[in-house]
Each structure stands twice: as C-alpha cells, then as structure tokens.
C-alpha positions in Angstrom: -2.1 20.5 1.5 -2.6 18.2 4.4 -0.8 18.3 6.7 -0.1 22.0 6.6 3.5 23.2 5.8 4.1 24.1 9.5 3.0 20.6 10.7 5.0 19.0 7.9 8.1 20.9 8.9 7.7 19.9 12.5 7.3 16.2 11.5 10.2 16.3 9.1 12.6 17.8 11.6 11.5 15.4 14.4 11.9 12.4 12.1 15.0 13.3 10.2 16.8 16.0 12.2 17.3 19.7 11.6 19.4 19.7 8.4 17.4 17.2 6.3 14.1 18.2 7.9 14.9 21.8 6.9 15.7 20.8 3.3 12.5 18.7 3.1 10.5 21.7 4.3 11.7 23.8 1.4 11.1 21.0 -1.0 7.5 21.0 0.4 7.3 24.8 -0.3 8.4 24.1 -3.8 5.8 21.4 -4.7 2.9 22.7 -2.6 -0.2 23.1 -4.7 1.0 21.0 -7.6 1.6 17.6 -5.9 -2.0 16.4 -6.4 -1.5 16.7 -10.1 1.2 14.1 -10.1 0.6 11.6 -7.4 -2.3 9.5 -6.1 -2.0 10.0 -2.3 -5.6 11.0 -2.1 -7.6 14.0 -1.0 -9.8 14.8 2.0 -12.2 17.5 3.1 -11.3 19.7 6.0 -14.3 21.9 6.7 -15.4 23.1 3.3 -11.9 22.9 1.7 -10.5 20.1 -0.4 -6.9 19.2 0.7 -4.3 17.1 -1.1 -2.6 14.6 1.1 1.2 15.0 1.2 2.8 13.4 4.2 6.4 12.8 5.1 6.1 9.1 4.0 5.2 10.4 0.5 8.5 12.3 0.2 11.0 10.1 2.0 9.8 6.6 0.8 12.8 6.3 -1.6 15.4 6.4 1.1 14.0 6.3 4.7 13.9 2.9 6.3 10.4 1.9 7.6 9.6 -0.6 10.3 7.4 -3.1 8.5 5.2 -5.7 10.2 6.3 -9.3 9.4 3.9 -12.1 8.7 4.8 -13.8 12.1 4.1 -10.5 13.9 0.8 -10.3 12.2 -0.1 -13.8 13.1 0.9 -13.2 16.8 -1.3 -10.1 16.9 -4.1 -12.0 15.3 -4.0 -14.7 18.0 -4.4 -12.0 20.6 -7.4 -10.6 18.7 -9.0 -14.0 18.5 -8.6 -14.6 22.2 -10.2 -11.2 23.0 -13.1 -12.0 20.6 -14.0 -15.3 22.4 -13.6 -13.7 25.8 -16.4 -11.2 24.9 -18.9 -13.9 24.0 -22.2 -13.7 25.9 -22.7 -16.6 28.4 -26.0 -17.5 26.6 -24.0 -18.7 23.5 -22.9 -21.9 25.3 -26.4 -23.2 25.4 -27.4 -22.3 21.8 -27.2 -25.1 19.3 -24.6 -25.1 16.5 -27.3 -25.0 13.8 -28.9 -21.9 15.3 -25.6 -20.1 15.8 -24.5 -20.9 12.3 -27.8 -19.6 10.8 -27.4 -16.5 12.9 -23.8 -15.9 11.8 -24.8 -16.3 8.1 -27.7 -13.9 8.5 -25.4 -11.3 10.2 -22.9 -11.7 7.4 -25.4 -11.3 4.6 -27.1 -8.3 6.2 -23.9 -6.3 6.7 -23.0 -7.0 10.3 -19.6 -8.8 9.8 -18.1 -7.9 13.2 -20.8 -9.8 15.1 -20.8 -12.6 12.5 -17.1 -13.1 13.0 -17.5 -13.6 16.7 -20.2 -16.2 16.1 -18.2 -18.2 13.6 -15.0 -18.0 15.7 -17.0 -19.4 18.7 -18.3 -22.2 16.5 -14.8 -23.1 15.3 -13.5 -23.1 18.8 -16.4 -25.3 19.9 -16.6 -28.0 17.1 -13.6 -27.4 14.8 -15.8 -27.4 11.7 -13.7 -26.0 8.8 -16.6 -24.3 7.1 -17.2 -22.2 10.3 -13.5 -21.1 10.2 -13.7 -20.1 6.5 -16.9 -18.1 7.1 -15.3 -16.5 10.1 -12.3 -15.6 8.1 -14.5 -13.9 5.5 -16.3 -12.0 8.2 -13.0 -10.9 9.7 -11.8 -9.7 6.3 -15.0 -7.8 5.8 -14.4 -5.9 9.1 -10.7 -5.2 8.2 -9.3 -7.5 10.9 -6.6 -9.0 8.7 -4.4 -10.2 11.5 -7.2 -12.1 13.2 -8.2 -13.6 9.9 -4.7 -14.8 9.1 -4.3 -16.3 12.6 -7.7 -18.1 12.4 -6.7 -19.6 9.0 -3.3 -20.6 10.4 -5.0 -22.8 13.0 -7.4 -24.2 10.3 -4.7 -25.4 7.8 -2.9 -27.2 10.7 -6.0 -29.0 11.8 -6.5 -32.7 11.1 -10.0 -32.8 9.6 -9.5 -30.3 6.8 -10.1 -31.4 3.2 -7.9 -30.5 0.4 -10.4 -28.1 -1.2 -10.9 -26.4 2.2 -7.2 -25.9 2.5 -7.1 -24.3 -0.9 -9.7 -21.8 0.1 -8.0 -21.3 3.5 -4.6 -20.5 1.9 -6.2 -18.2 -0.6 -8.0 -16.3 2.2 -4.8 -16.1 4.2 -3.1 -14.6 1.1 -5.9 -12.0 1.0 -5.3 -11.2 4.7 -1.6 -10.6 4.1 -2.4 -8.6 1.0 -4.6 -6.3 2.9 -1.7 -5.5 5.2 0.7 -5.0 2.2 2.7 -8.1 3.1 2.9 -9.1 -0.6 5.8 -11.6 -0.2 3.8 -13.5 2.5 0.6 -13.2 0.3 2.4 -14.7 -2.6 3.6 -17.6 -0.4 0.0 -18.3 0.7 -1.3 -18.1 -2.8 1.4 -20.5 -4.0 0.4 -23.1 -1.4 -3.2 -22.8 -2.6 -2.0 -23.3 -6.2 0.0 -26.4 -5.3 -3.1 -28.0 -3.7 -5.7 -27.5 -6.5 -6.1 -29.4 -9.7 -9.1 -27.4 -10.9 -7.8 -25.3 -13.8 -10.4 -22.5 -13.4 -9.6 -22.2 -9.7 -5.8 -22.4 -10.4 -5.9 -19.6 -13.0 -8.0 -17.5 -10.6 -5.5 -17.9 -7.7 -2.6 -17.5 -10.1 -3.7 -14.0 -11.0 -3.6 -13.0 -7.3 -0.1 -14.6 -7.1 1.1 -12.6 -10.0 -0.3 -9.4 -8.4 1.5 -10.2 -5.2 4.8 -10.8 -6.9 4.5 -7.6 -8.9 3.8 -5.5 -5.8 6.7 -7.3 -4.0 9.0 -6.1 -6.9 9.6 -9.7 -8.0 8.8 -9.1 -11.6 10.7 -12.1 -13.1 8.6 -14.5 -10.9 5.4 -12.7 -11.9 6.3 -12.9 -15.6 7.1 -16.6 -15.4 3.7 -17.3 -13.8 1.8 -15.2 -16.3 3.1 -17.6 -19.0 1.1 -20.4 -17.4 -2.2 -18.5 -17.8 -3.4 -19.6 -21.2 -5.5 -16.6 -22.3 -4.9 -13.9 -24.9 -5.0 -11.2 -22.2 -2.2 -13.0 -20.2 -0.1 -13.4 -23.4 -0.4 -9.6 -24.1 0.5 -8.8 -20.5 3.6 -11.0 -20.8 4.8 -9.1 -23.8 4.2 -5.8 -22.1 6.3 -6.9 -19.1 9.3 -7.1 -21.4 8.9 -3.4 -22.4 10.9 -0.8 -20.6 9.1 1.7 -18.4 9.6 5.4 -19.1 12.0 5.7 -16.1 13.6 9.0 -15.0 17.1 8.9 -13.5 17.1 10.4 -9.9 20.9 11.1 -10.2 20.4 12.9 -13.5 17.4 14.8 -12.2 19.3 16.0 -9.1 22.4 16.9 -11.1 20.3 19.0 -13.6 18.6 21.0 -10.8 22.0 21.5 -9.1 23.4 23.0 -12.3 20.2 24.8 -13.3 17.5 25.1 -10.6 14.2 23.6 -11.8 15.5 21.7 -14.8 15.3 18.4 -13.0 11.7 18.9 -12.2 11.0 19.8 -15.9 12.8 16.6 -16.9 10.3 14.7 -14.7 7.3 16.5 -16.2 6.8 18.9 -13.3 6.9 22.1 -15.3 5.2 24.4 -12.8 7.5 23.3 -10.0 10.5 23.7 -12.3 9.5 27.2 -13.3 9.1 28.4 -9.7 12.3 26.7 -8.5 14.2 28.6 -11.2 12.5 32.0 -10.4 12.8 31.8 -6.6 16.4 30.6 -6.6 17.3 33.3 -9.1 15.6 36.0 -7.1 17.5 35.1 -3.9 20.8 34.8 -5.8 20.3 38.3 -7.2 19.1 39.7 -3.9 22.2 38.3 -2.2 24.5 39.8 -4.8 22.8 43.2 -4.5 23.0 43.1 -0.7 26.7 42.4 -0.6 27.4 44.8 -3.4 25.8 47.6 -1.3 27.7 46.5 1.9 24.5 45.2 3.5 26.2 42.2 5.1 23.4 41.1 7.4 20.8 41.3 4.6 23.1 39.4 2.3 23.6 36.7 4.9 19.9 36.4 5.4 19.1 36.2 1.7 22.0 33.8 1.1 20.8 31.4 3.9 17.2 31.5 2.6 18.4 31.1 -1.0 20.6 28.1 -0.1 17.6 26.6 1.6 15.5 26.9 -1.5 18.4 25.7 -3.7 18.8 22.6 -1.5 15.1 21.9 -1.4 15.1 22.3 -5.2 17.8 19.5 -5.5 16.0 17.2 -3.1 12.7 17.8 -4.9 14.2 17.0 -8.3 15.6 13.7 -7.0 12.3 12.9 -5.2 10.3 13.8 -8.4 12.2 11.2 -10.4 11.5 8.5 -7.7 7.8 9.6 -7.6 7.6 9.4 -11.4 9.1 5.9 -11.5 6.8 4.7 -8.7 3.7 6.2 -10.4 4.6 4.6 -13.7 5.2 1.2 -12.1 2.0 1.4 -10.1 -0.1 2.4 -13.1 1.4 -0.5 -15.2 0.7 -3.0 -12.4 -2.8 -1.7 -11.8 -3.6 -2.1 -15.5 -2.3 -5.6 -15.6 -4.1 -6.9 -12.5 -7.3 -5.3 -13.7 -7.1 -7.2 -17.0 -6.2 -10.4 -15.1 -9.5 -10.1 -13.2 -8.1 -9.5 -9.7 -10.9 -8.0 -7.6 -10.0 -5.3 -5.0 -12.2 -6.6 -2.2 -13.2 -10.1 -1.0 -15.5 -10.9 -4.0 -13.4 -13.9 -5.2 -13.4 -15.5 -1.7 -17.2 -15.1 -1.6 -17.4 -16.9 -5.0 -15.3 -19.8 -3.5 -17.6 -19.9 -0.5 -20.8 -19.7 -2.6 -22.1 -23.0 -1.4 -21.6 -22.1 2.3 -22.2 -18.3 2.2 
C-alpha cells in the first residue's frame, strides 16, 4: 500500500487527532492488501514493487470536510498566471508581426509544445484582442493542464466587445472544460449552460448538453441531469433516462456499522468485502479470547494489553464497515455515471474543443 501503514497512521493522527487517527490506523490494518480489489484509487510503482494507493482522503471522504477551491478563486489565480506568462515574453516578440506569431503558435500547438504556444497566443490576445487567438490560447493552456489560466483568459474574452455569438459559445464551452478539469462541476455546468443558451445549432447543442449532463451528475444534481437528458433525441439518451430511474444497489452505512459492532466482520461481508470480514472476525475473536484467558489466569497487565489492542481492532472494524458501505455506494455511482457519459459521447480530454476549433486549429 502507498503510503505505508506507519506513514498513514502519522497522517491520520495529525489530521484527525489521536482517538480517530488510531481507529483509522486499525481500519487500515484491516483492509490492507485488499483495498485495490474494491476501489479505483490507482496504483504506482515504487522501485520494482507495485503499490495500491490508499490515502487518508480515500478513507475519510464521507465525513471529513475538505477545503475546495471556488470558481472565483480559480479565476483569481488564473489572472496571476496570465500576468506571469506575459511578463516572461522575450523582448523580440514586440517586433514580430501578428501573422508570424500566429503561425508560430499554431505550429507549436500542433507539434506538441502547448506551453510555448500558450504564451504566444496570450501575447497576441493582449496585443490585438482577436477572439480566435484567445480561443487557441485557451486550448493550449488546457493542453498544459493550466486550467486556472485558461478559465481566466476566457473570462476576459466573453466580456470583450468584439466577440461573435459563435465565439462565445466555444469560449463558455472551453471555460466549462477548465472548471471540469479542477472538479468544479457546478461551475462547469453553469458555463456549459451559458453555451447552450447561445447556440441554435442542434448538433452543437446536443454535444454541449452531454457535457452539461455529466457535470450535473458529478455535482450530485441527478434530477437536473435527468431532465436535460430528455432533451437529447437519441435512442441512447432515452435508454439512459430510463436507467436513471432505477435504484442503485446501495449499502446502508448505519446497517453495516451495526452489523460489525454485533458480529465483527459481518458489515464488511454485507458490502462484498469477504476477505476483510473474515480477518476482522478472526482477529477480534483471537484478542477477545486472549483477554479472557489472561484475566482468568490473573495476568492483569497481559489482559490489559490484549484488551486495549482488541478494542483497537474492534473499533477499526466498525469504522471499516461504515467506510466500506460508503465506498461501495461511491463506486457504484461512479461506475454508473462513467457508463452514461461514455455512451453520450463525452470525451475525457480536449478532443471536442479541437473539433469546435477545427477551422482555426
């Protein structure tokens, strides 16, 4: 597992205090080695060993408050990034013609050097306020992963005076992609909706609508997503709309935790984690028996040690059962959403934006 159990314990105690951090540590002991079978956190190589990623955020997501970046904070950070980019421009750029710079920027973008291309197009936009330069600059920034700078650049574009309706459609769509890359799905849905309001082209509208549906689903706004799917007149969309009314195979966290409190490991079994459930039952049983034997033979200090350790395992077992139910529900929801957006034709990268910019790119 990555991080190691010792590093995980240190982080858990630092973030959540001694009591809860200690319980989370024993939950980690309980699911170590099996977590990769049930989640999609990813894997990595450390030396010649394959490690399953299992961080604190993967085990406290269902209750711990997280400090999320807002769309306004993202735009503010992006303005700073744009200012830094223009400050680093070579002095020779000021004497190069717009046509030469534009051709250079397109070549850099096509040949896989988006970071330099972005600087060129941002400079062109600052110089002449040509909307096509801003759009290509936004694409280049997205290609480099600079979502904040992309969103900020497009924010200045949509508020400019010489921007056509079609260019605003692409700009709002690209801004939605930037918010999407930073997991700001509510803000992404808002940008996609603005793009939808501005276009009358049915093919473009359905394309953007699919991204809007994805954003609403990932923002846990399923009713709004289902309502918008009804407006996509395809057999695939109709089938997805029917599936949205079906109940997911949820697991109750309260029931799972109660089951493992009464019979260690049973909550994990209820969530389909049979190996974890088996070992929780065995380990808790061993320490309970050891404590009984120790006190029965007047070995108080041994009984105290085994009781403390056993209670740690028992508490971790309850926490793990509750967490397992939340993980199960999250996994089922993510798999369902992933299936729907794949069938709606939503691309994972910037392919759709490149299609919209095909006459300029």
